[in-house]
Legacy VTK file of the C-alpha trace (Angstrom):
# vtk DataFile Version 3.0
C-alpha trace
ASCII
DATASET POLYDATA
POINTS 176 float
0.000 0.000 0.000
2.870 2.356 0.791
4.336 1.670 -2.620
1.016 2.536 -4.303
0.742 5.793 -2.327
4.304 6.701 -3.259
3.669 6.031 -6.963
0.432 8.020 -6.808
2.193 10.898 -5.059
4.989 10.975 -7.659
2.410 10.875 -10.464
0.471 13.811 -8.983
3.726 15.724 -8.489
4.623 15.371 -12.177
1.148 16.456 -13.253
1.228 19.546 -11.074
4.792 20.472 -11.970
3.947 20.385 -15.673
0.970 22.670 -15.020
3.150 25.110 -13.114
5.740 25.217 -15.858
2.966 25.998 -18.351
1.592 28.797 -16.161
5.030 30.364 -15.888
5.449 30.567 -19.656
2.014 31.591 -20.913
1.454 34.880 -22.650
-0.457 36.308 -19.674
2.868 37.098 -18.068
4.323 38.512 -21.280
1.554 40.868 -22.362
3.666 43.578 -23.940
3.542 41.980 -27.404
0.476 44.016 -28.403
0.890 47.743 -28.544
-2.279 49.759 -28.583
-2.432 52.254 -31.456
-1.879 55.883 -30.617
-4.724 58.407 -30.719
-3.266 59.728 -33.974
-3.396 56.266 -35.558
-6.966 55.813 -34.356
-7.865 59.119 -36.001
-6.120 58.007 -39.215
-8.344 54.932 -39.343
-11.402 57.059 -38.603
-10.555 59.482 -41.431
-9.713 56.704 -43.912
-12.951 54.705 -43.745
-15.520 57.200 -45.098
-13.508 58.024 -48.269
-13.057 54.293 -48.890
-16.829 53.800 -48.621
-17.474 56.778 -50.912
-15.061 55.439 -53.514
-16.524 51.914 -53.389
-20.211 52.890 -53.465
-19.862 56.153 -55.464
-21.978 58.246 -53.107
-21.448 60.431 -50.019
-21.494 59.049 -46.475
-21.355 60.659 -43.074
-19.832 59.226 -39.942
-22.416 59.124 -37.149
-20.191 57.598 -34.486
-16.726 56.193 -33.976
-15.102 54.433 -31.043
-11.999 52.394 -30.334
-11.924 49.820 -27.557
-9.008 47.764 -26.348
-9.884 44.145 -25.570
-8.167 41.364 -23.648
-9.696 37.913 -23.994
-8.628 35.270 -21.494
-8.700 31.570 -22.207
-9.479 30.084 -18.796
-8.040 26.683 -19.582
-4.413 27.713 -19.849
-4.339 31.440 -19.002
-3.454 32.471 -22.545
-4.622 35.887 -23.594
-5.499 37.498 -26.858
-5.081 41.242 -26.959
-6.469 43.425 -29.710
-8.447 46.537 -30.393
-11.705 47.127 -32.196
-12.773 50.155 -34.155
-16.549 50.664 -34.070
-18.243 52.658 -36.824
-21.751 53.872 -37.513
-21.985 55.366 -41.013
-25.026 56.684 -42.881
-25.549 57.119 -46.617
-26.294 60.802 -47.255
-28.343 60.203 -50.423
-30.402 57.419 -48.848
-30.657 57.901 -45.065
-32.303 54.514 -44.444
-28.872 52.975 -45.050
-27.061 52.977 -41.714
-24.101 50.640 -41.435
-22.936 49.515 -38.007
-19.685 47.613 -38.288
-16.424 47.012 -36.492
-12.874 46.363 -37.587
-10.618 44.209 -35.420
-7.088 45.486 -35.089
-4.734 42.531 -35.075
-2.135 44.537 -37.006
1.032 45.967 -35.580
1.318 49.451 -34.188
3.726 50.630 -36.877
1.138 50.962 -39.644
-2.596 51.056 -40.228
-2.129 49.901 -43.827
-2.639 46.159 -43.061
-5.806 47.037 -41.159
-7.213 49.106 -44.041
-6.201 46.483 -46.619
-7.928 43.763 -44.591
-11.065 45.922 -44.328
-11.128 46.474 -48.099
-10.608 42.788 -48.821
-12.932 41.210 -46.237
-15.663 43.669 -45.255
-16.086 46.515 -47.712
-18.012 44.662 -50.409
-20.930 43.653 -48.184
-21.504 46.735 -46.062
-24.090 48.722 -48.031
-26.437 45.934 -49.108
-25.441 43.199 -46.672
-25.467 45.274 -43.498
-27.081 48.665 -44.152
-30.099 47.551 -46.167
-30.538 44.230 -44.362
-30.512 45.951 -40.958
-33.135 48.394 -42.205
-35.441 45.589 -43.343
-34.924 43.603 -40.148
-35.460 46.637 -37.900
-38.641 47.671 -39.719
-39.838 44.043 -39.829
-40.586 44.119 -43.551
-42.295 41.198 -45.259
-42.859 40.317 -48.903
-46.392 41.765 -48.855
-45.369 45.193 -47.519
-45.264 48.112 -49.930
-41.753 49.491 -50.265
-40.960 53.156 -49.624
-39.183 55.224 -52.310
-35.959 55.036 -50.264
-36.204 51.245 -50.092
-36.840 51.002 -53.834
-33.847 53.267 -54.470
-31.629 51.123 -52.220
-32.898 47.895 -53.803
-32.248 49.226 -57.304
-28.755 50.328 -56.315
-27.923 46.929 -54.807
-29.335 45.217 -57.893
-27.194 47.437 -60.136
-23.986 46.404 -58.358
-24.947 42.723 -58.371
-25.729 42.361 -54.667
-29.410 41.448 -54.717
-28.648 38.183 -52.913
-27.190 40.079 -49.937
-30.470 41.770 -49.021
-33.113 39.656 -50.744
-33.723 37.160 -47.937
-33.954 39.873 -45.275
-37.328 41.173 -46.393
-38.741 38.159 -48.221
-38.614 35.830 -45.220
LINES 1 177
176 0 1 2 3 4 5 6 7 8 9 10 11 12 13 14 15 16 17 18 19 20 21 22 23 24 25 26 27 28 29 30 31 32 33 34 35 36 37 38 39 40 41 42 43 44 45 46 47 48 49 50 51 52 53 54 55 56 57 58 59 60 61 62 63 64 65 66 67 68 69 70 71 72 73 74 75 76 77 78 79 80 81 82 83 84 85 86 87 88 89 90 91 92 93 94 95 96 97 98 99 100 101 102 103 104 105 106 107 108 109 110 111 112 113 114 115 116 117 118 119 120 121 122 123 124 125 126 127 128 129 130 131 132 133 134 135 136 137 138 139 140 141 142 143 144 145 146 147 148 149 150 151 152 153 154 155 156 157 158 159 160 161 162 163 164 165 166 167 168 169 170 171 172 173 174 175
């Protein structure tokens, strides 16, 4: 019995010592890898987004709100952290005020440049904002159905989305 207890004790010791060595090396204790962007860089991102939208959708937009929040996500299993920032935007189409786009951009880029962040936004998010977020949110918020008569603004937005080949992005939102 003493031999069994000794083996069990040694086994538990090795388990706990491996856990402690993991805790000592996890990124929680080395959190300076992420550097939060400066206020100037945050303002650069803020100023860059509206012209990008105007160029893509060929119409004027106005920025209703902007915010940057720093986030730290903890993984409770092994104390690893993920640190990043998020830029939150609320942008409205000037020519068609029913189009309000609420979106965020995660900042996993380095502090040195906002270019990777902007390039990622253009590649991954830009295409679907107007029809996929702005128009869809409008239809969902107003609880439109197939039998409802569309307003002139909705017809204008639908026609625009159809003209740029994005009917599928909004079609299911109001025909459900």
